[in-house]
VEXDREN-2710 file (C-alpha; in Angstrom, 1 decimal):
% VEXDREN-2710
k/r/px/py/pz
1/UNK/0.0/-10.6/-12.1
2/UNK/-0.1/-7.2/-10.7
3/UNK/3.1/-5.2/-10.7
4/UNK/3.7/-4.3/-7.1
5/UNK/7.4/-4.8/-7.7
6/UNK/8.4/-6.9/-4.6
7/UNK/11.6/-8.4/-6.3
8/UNK/12.7/-5.6/-8.3
9/UNK/12.2/-3.2/-5.5
10/UNK/14.6/-5.0/-3.1
11/UNK/16.7/-2.5/-1.5
12/UNK/20.5/-2.5/-1.9
13/UNK/22.5/-2.7/1.2
14/UNK/25.2/-0.2/0.1
15/UNK/24.4/2.9/2.3
16/UNK/25.1/3.3/6.0
17/UNK/22.0/3.0/8.0
18/UNK/20.5/6.3/9.1
19/UNK/22.2/8.3/6.4
20/UNK/20.3/10.6/4.0
21/UNK/21.1/8.3/1.0
22/UNK/19.9/5.2/3.0
23/UNK/16.4/6.6/3.5
24/UNK/16.3/8.2/0.0
25/UNK/16.8/4.9/-1.5
26/UNK/13.9/3.5/0.2
27/UNK/11.7/6.4/-0.6
28/UNK/12.8/6.4/-4.1
29/UNK/12.0/2.7/-4.6
30/UNK/8.6/3.0/-3.0
31/UNK/7.3/6.1/-4.6
32/UNK/9.4/6.5/-7.9
33/UNK/10.7/3.1/-9.0
34/UNK/7.5/1.5/-10.2
35/UNK/7.5/4.1/-13.0
36/UNK/11.1/5.4/-13.5
37/UNK/12.7/2.0/-12.7
38/UNK/14.4/1.0/-9.5
39/UNK/17.8/2.1/-10.9
40/UNK/16.3/5.1/-12.8
41/UNK/16.4/3.2/-16.1
42/UNK/12.9/4.6/-17.1
43/UNK/10.1/3.4/-19.2
44/UNK/9.0/0.9/-16.5
45/UNK/5.5/2.1/-16.5
46/UNK/3.7/4.8/-18.8
47/UNK/6.9/5.9/-20.6
48/UNK/8.2/7.7/-17.5
49/UNK/11.7/9.2/-18.4
50/UNK/15.0/7.5/-17.7
51/UNK/16.3/9.5/-14.7
52/UNK/19.7/7.8/-14.6
53/UNK/20.3/8.7/-18.3
54/UNK/23.8/10.4/-18.4
55/UNK/22.5/13.1/-20.6
56/UNK/19.6/13.9/-18.3
57/UNK/21.9/13.7/-15.2
58/UNK/24.3/16.1/-17.0
59/UNK/21.8/18.7/-17.6
60/UNK/19.0/18.5/-14.9
61/UNK/19.6/21.0/-12.0
62/UNK/18.7/20.2/-8.3
63/UNK/15.9/22.7/-8.6
64/UNK/14.5/20.9/-11.7
65/UNK/14.6/17.6/-9.8
66/UNK/13.1/19.0/-6.5
67/UNK/10.2/20.9/-8.4
68/UNK/9.4/17.7/-10.5
69/UNK/9.1/15.7/-7.2
70/UNK/7.0/18.3/-5.2
71/UNK/4.8/19.7/-8.0
72/UNK/4.8/16.7/-10.5
73/UNK/3.6/17.1/-13.9
74/UNK/-0.2/18.0/-13.5
75/UNK/-2.4/16.2/-16.0
76/UNK/0.0/13.3/-16.5
77/UNK/0.6/10.2/-14.4
78/UNK/3.6/12.0/-12.7
79/UNK/2.0/13.0/-9.2
80/UNK/2.7/16.0/-7.2
81/UNK/4.4/14.1/-4.3
82/UNK/5.2/17.1/-2.1
83/UNK/3.2/17.3/1.1
84/UNK/2.4/21.1/0.3
85/UNK/0.5/20.0/-2.7
86/UNK/-1.4/17.2/-1.1
87/UNK/1.2/14.5/-1.6
88/UNK/3.0/12.4/1.2
89/UNK/6.6/13.7/0.9
90/UNK/8.1/16.2/3.4
91/UNK/10.9/18.4/2.5
92/UNK/13.4/16.2/4.3
93/UNK/12.1/13.2/2.2
94/UNK/12.6/15.0/-1.0
95/UNK/16.2/15.9/0.3
96/UNK/16.9/12.3/1.0
97/UNK/15.9/11.4/-2.5
98/UNK/18.3/13.7/-3.9
99/UNK/21.0/12.2/-1.6
100/UNK/20.3/8.9/-3.1
101/UNK/20.3/9.9/-6.7
102/UNK/23.5/11.8/-6.2
103/UNK/25.3/8.4/-5.9
104/UNK/24.2/7.5/-9.4
105/UNK/27.1/7.7/-11.9
106/UNK/26.9/11.0/-13.6
107/UNK/29.1/13.1/-16.0
108/UNK/30.3/16.5/-15.2
109/UNK/27.6/19.4/-15.7
110/UNK/27.9/21.5/-18.8
111/UNK/29.4/24.9/-17.8
112/UNK/27.0/27.7/-18.9
113/UNK/24.2/25.4/-20.1
114/UNK/21.4/27.2/-18.1
115/UNK/22.5/30.7/-19.0
116/UNK/21.7/30.1/-22.7
117/UNK/18.9/32.3/-24.0
118/UNK/17.5/30.8/-27.3
119/UNK/15.8/32.8/-30.0
120/UNK/14.3/31.6/-33.2
121/UNK/11.0/31.3/-35.2
122/UNK/8.2/29.2/-33.6
123/UNK/6.5/28.7/-37.0
124/UNK/9.7/27.1/-38.5
125/UNK/10.0/25.1/-35.3
126/UNK/6.4/23.8/-35.6
127/UNK/7.0/22.7/-39.2
128/UNK/10.3/20.8/-38.1
129/UNK/8.4/19.2/-35.2
130/UNK/6.0/17.6/-37.7
131/UNK/8.6/17.0/-40.4
132/UNK/10.9/15.2/-38.2
133/UNK/8.1/13.2/-36.5
134/UNK/8.4/14.6/-33.1
135/UNK/4.6/14.4/-32.8
136/UNK/4.7/10.6/-33.3
137/UNK/6.3/10.1/-29.9
138/UNK/5.6/13.4/-28.0
139/UNK/2.1/14.1/-29.5
140/UNK/0.8/16.7/-31.7
141/UNK/0.3/19.0/-28.7
142/UNK/3.4/17.9/-27.0
143/UNK/1.4/16.0/-24.3
144/UNK/3.3/12.7/-24.9
145/UNK/2.3/9.4/-26.6
146/UNK/5.1/6.9/-26.3
147/UNK/7.5/9.4/-24.7
148/UNK/7.2/12.0/-22.1
149/UNK/5.3/15.2/-22.7
150/UNK/7.1/18.3/-23.6
151/UNK/4.5/20.9/-23.3
152/UNK/3.7/20.4/-19.7
153/UNK/3.5/23.7/-17.8
154/UNK/5.8/22.6/-14.8
155/UNK/8.4/20.9/-17.2
156/UNK/8.6/24.2/-19.1
157/UNK/8.7/26.1/-15.8
158/UNK/11.7/24.3/-14.5
159/UNK/13.6/23.5/-17.7
160/UNK/16.0/26.1/-19.0
161/UNK/16.5/26.9/-22.7
162/UNK/19.8/25.2/-22.5
163/UNK/18.2/22.1/-21.0
164/UNK/15.7/21.8/-23.7
165/UNK/18.2/22.5/-26.5
166/UNK/20.7/19.9/-25.1
167/UNK/18.0/17.3/-25.0
168/UNK/17.2/17.9/-28.6
169/UNK/20.8/18.1/-29.9
170/UNK/22.2/15.2/-27.9
171/UNK/19.1/13.0/-27.2
172/UNK/18.9/10.4/-24.6
173/UNK/21.3/7.5/-25.5
174/UNK/19.8/4.1/-24.7
175/UNK/16.2/5.4/-25.4
176/UNK/14.2/6.0/-28.4
177/UNK/15.2/9.7/-28.3
178/UNK/17.8/10.3/-30.7
179/UNK/20.1/13.3/-30.9
180/UNK/19.7/15.8/-33.7
181/UNK/22.9/17.7/-33.7
182/UNK/24.1/16.0/-36.8
183/UNK/20.7/16.2/-38.6
184/UNK/19.5/19.7/-37.9
185/UNK/21.2/23.0/-38.1
186/UNK/22.0/25.1/-34.9
187/UNK/19.1/27.5/-35.9
188/UNK/16.8/24.7/-36.5
189/UNK/17.3/23.2/-33.0
190/UNK/16.8/26.8/-31.6
191/UNK/13.6/27.0/-33.6
192/UNK/12.2/23.8/-31.9
193/UNK/13.2/25.2/-28.5
194/UNK/11.2/28.4/-29.3
195/UNK/8.3/26.2/-30.3
196/UNK/8.5/24.2/-27.0
197/UNK/8.7/27.4/-25.0
198/UNK/5.7/28.7/-26.8
199/UNK/3.6/26.0/-25.1
200/UNK/4.4/27.2/-21.6
201/UNK/1.5/28.4/-19.4
202/UNK/1.6/29.9/-15.7
203/UNK/2.0/27.3/-13.1
204/UNK/0.1/27.2/-9.8
205/UNK/2.4/27.0/-6.6
206/UNK/-0.5/27.8/-4.3
207/UNK/-1.1/24.7/-1.9
208/UNK/-4.6/23.3/-2.0
209/UNK/-6.6/23.3/1.2
210/UNK/-6.2/20.4/3.6
211/UNK/-7.9/17.3/2.3
212/UNK/-8.7/14.0/4.3
213/UNK/-10.1/11.2/2.3
214/UNK/-13.2/9.7/3.6
215/UNK/-14.5/6.1/3.5
216/UNK/-17.8/6.5/5.1
217/UNK/-19.9/6.5/2.1
218/UNK/-17.9/4.6/-0.6
219/UNK/-20.6/3.1/-2.8
220/UNK/-21.6/4.3/-6.2
221/UNK/-25.3/3.5/-7.0
222/UNK/-25.8/2.0/-3.5
223/UNK/-29.3/0.7/-4.3
224/UNK/-28.3/-0.7/-7.6
225/UNK/-27.7/-4.4/-8.6
226/UNK/-24.2/-5.5/-7.7
227/UNK/-21.7/-4.9/-10.7
228/UNK/-20.1/-8.1/-12.1
229/UNK/-16.9/-7.8/-14.1
230/UNK/-14.9/-10.1/-16.3
231/UNK/-11.1/-9.2/-16.1
232/UNK/-8.9/-9.8/-19.1
233/UNK/-7.8/-13.3/-19.3
234/UNK/-4.9/-14.1/-16.8
235/UNK/-5.1/-10.8/-15.1
236/UNK/-7.0/-8.6/-12.7
237/UNK/-7.4/-5.8/-15.3
238/UNK/-11.0/-4.8/-16.1
239/UNK/-11.6/-3.0/-19.4
240/UNK/-12.7/0.6/-18.9
241/UNK/-15.7/0.2/-21.2
242/UNK/-17.1/-2.5/-18.9
243/UNK/-16.8/-0.3/-16.0
244/UNK/-18.5/2.6/-17.8
245/UNK/-21.3/0.6/-19.2
246/UNK/-22.1/-0.8/-15.7
247/UNK/-21.8/2.4/-14.1
248/UNK/-24.3/4.0/-16.5
249/UNK/-26.6/1.0/-16.0
250/UNK/-26.8/2.0/-12.3
251/UNK/-24.8/-1.1/-11.1
252/UNK/-23.4/-0.9/-7.4
253/UNK/-19.6/-0.7/-7.3
254/UNK/-16.7/1.1/-5.5
255/UNK/-14.1/3.0/-7.5
256/UNK/-11.0/3.7/-5.6
257/UNK/-8.5/6.3/-6.8
258/UNK/-5.0/4.8/-5.8
259/UNK/-3.0/8.0/-6.9
260/UNK/-1.8/10.6/-4.6
261/UNK/-4.5/12.9/-3.0
262/UNK/-3.0/15.7/-5.1
263/UNK/-4.0/14.0/-8.3
264/UNK/-7.5/13.3/-6.9
265/UNK/-8.0/17.0/-6.2
266/UNK/-6.9/17.9/-9.8
267/UNK/-9.5/15.4/-11.3
268/UNK/-11.0/11.9/-10.6
269/UNK/-13.6/9.7/-11.9
270/UNK/-17.0/10.9/-10.6
271/UNK/-18.0/9.0/-7.6
272/UNK/-14.6/7.6/-6.8
273/UNK/-13.1/7.6/-3.3
274/UNK/-9.7/8.8/-2.7
275/UNK/-7.6/5.8/-1.4
276/UNK/-3.8/6.5/-2.0
277/UNK/-1.8/3.3/-2.2
278/UNK/0.6/4.5/0.2
279/UNK/-1.7/5.8/2.9
280/UNK/-2.5/4.3/6.4
281/UNK/-6.2/4.6/5.1
282/UNK/-5.7/1.4/3.2
283/UNK/-5.6/-0.5/6.5
284/UNK/-8.9/1.1/7.4
285/UNK/-10.2/0.2/4.1
286/UNK/-9.5/-3.5/4.6
287/UNK/-11.5/-3.2/7.8
288/UNK/-14.6/-1.2/6.7
289/UNK/-15.2/-1.5/2.9
290/UNK/-18.0/-4.1/2.0
291/UNK/-16.7/-7.3/0.6
292/UNK/-19.8/-8.2/-1.5
293/UNK/-19.1/-5.3/-3.9
294/UNK/-16.7/-5.1/-6.7
295/UNK/-13.9/-2.5/-6.0
296/UNK/-12.1/-1.1/-9.0
297/UNK/-8.8/0.6/-8.3
298/UNK/-7.6/3.0/-10.8
299/UNK/-4.4/5.3/-11.5
300/UNK/-2.9/6.9/-14.4
301/UNK/0.2/4.6/-15.0
302/UNK/-2.3/2.7/-15.6
303/UNK/-1.4/-0.4/-13.4
304/UNK/1.6/0.3/-11.2
305/UNK/-0.2/2.3/-8.2
306/UNK/-3.6/0.9/-8.8
307/UNK/-1.9/-2.7/-8.8
308/UNK/-0.4/-1.9/-5.5
309/UNK/-3.8/-1.0/-3.9
310/UNK/-5.6/-4.0/-5.4
311/UNK/-2.9/-6.3/-4.2
312/UNK/-3.2/-4.9/-0.6
313/UNK/-7.1/-5.4/-0.8
314/UNK/-6.7/-8.9/-2.1
315/UNK/-4.2/-9.6/0.7
316/UNK/-6.7/-8.3/3.1
317/UNK/-9.2/-11.0/2.0
318/UNK/-11.3/-9.1/-0.7
319/UNK/-12.5/-11.4/-3.6
320/UNK/-14.1/-8.9/-5.9
321/UNK/-11.1/-6.6/-6.8
322/UNK/-9.9/-5.3/-10.1
323/UNK/-7.7/-2.7/-11.8
324/UNK/-9.0/-0.3/-14.5
325/UNK/-7.0/-1.5/-17.4
326/UNK/-6.6/1.6/-19.4
327/UNK/-6.4/3.9/-16.3
328/UNK/-7.7/7.4/-15.4
329/UNK/-6.3/9.4/-18.4
330/UNK/-8.1/7.0/-20.9
331/UNK/-11.3/7.6/-19.1
332/UNK/-10.8/11.3/-19.2
333/UNK/-9.9/11.3/-22.8
334/UNK/-13.1/9.4/-23.5
335/UNK/-15.0/12.3/-21.9
336/UNK/-16.7/10.0/-19.4
337/UNK/-17.7/11.6/-16.1
338/UNK/-15.0/13.2/-14.0
339/UNK/-14.9/15.6/-11.1
340/UNK/-12.4/18.2/-10.3
341/UNK/-11.8/19.1/-6.5
342/UNK/-12.5/17.4/-3.2
343/UNK/-16.1/16.3/-3.9
344/UNK/-16.8/12.8/-5.1
345/UNK/-19.5/14.0/-7.7
END
């Protein structure tokens, strides 16, 4: 019912115990597989890209991979997993992941790809972006609809012009992203690259101040009548409108942000506590959170991470547990109350 991935996440026995690849496989499957697929096939949750796609492997540099893991894609379900940004992964953990994915079958890299400097016309690129229907999948502003966003500041910081051009020209075989090399001229592809590059904004590499989630005062509307939710039939998924309505009515509840603390700091539903699905704090939560109050877990996926937290609470004996069906980014896009930074409100 909740996608915690116990079967799909079963670890292969192909790596020697104690090696970097051995640890990297386990780290990847725990933190990455629920969105990107346990073999990197992608699109398991929230249209996360296919990391084992041959064209991606051919064109993505090690720096591209490492920065994506450490800094994430702020404003999207892709968390900043690096410890320096408030996530759980140390530098050695990132290195172990790289040792694991190095064993995926990959073609030879393209010589000189990342030395390319593309020039073109942004306005022509914009016209092509709409004409070719790129906005249908990637969004009018490039933030992503059914395909990964192409305007994210960290993507554009890490991706070379050659990487972007190759993705447009050759596509991602086996996915809905076609190649346009036989459809567009070289200059038209260059114009699209210039358009994407125009969406770049400065990135922030500054680590946030240390942040420790706190469970001492978890209730929203503590003096209110207890919330009562009706999940969608056959699931634990509670519609966001239900949660919002009862929140504004002053009903008592707990909202638990299951994402990495780095995401919580960027923005969270007002009043929510930070309770990352991977943290030892979950064991404390099982001991200290009230059992007579509904707990709604949420993430950006919108079910994978929150589902893991919800299942841990259910396994701990909690009865009134649900998952925010549409997730955090729906809540944000509805312009319902959110808070930036470490304070709950």
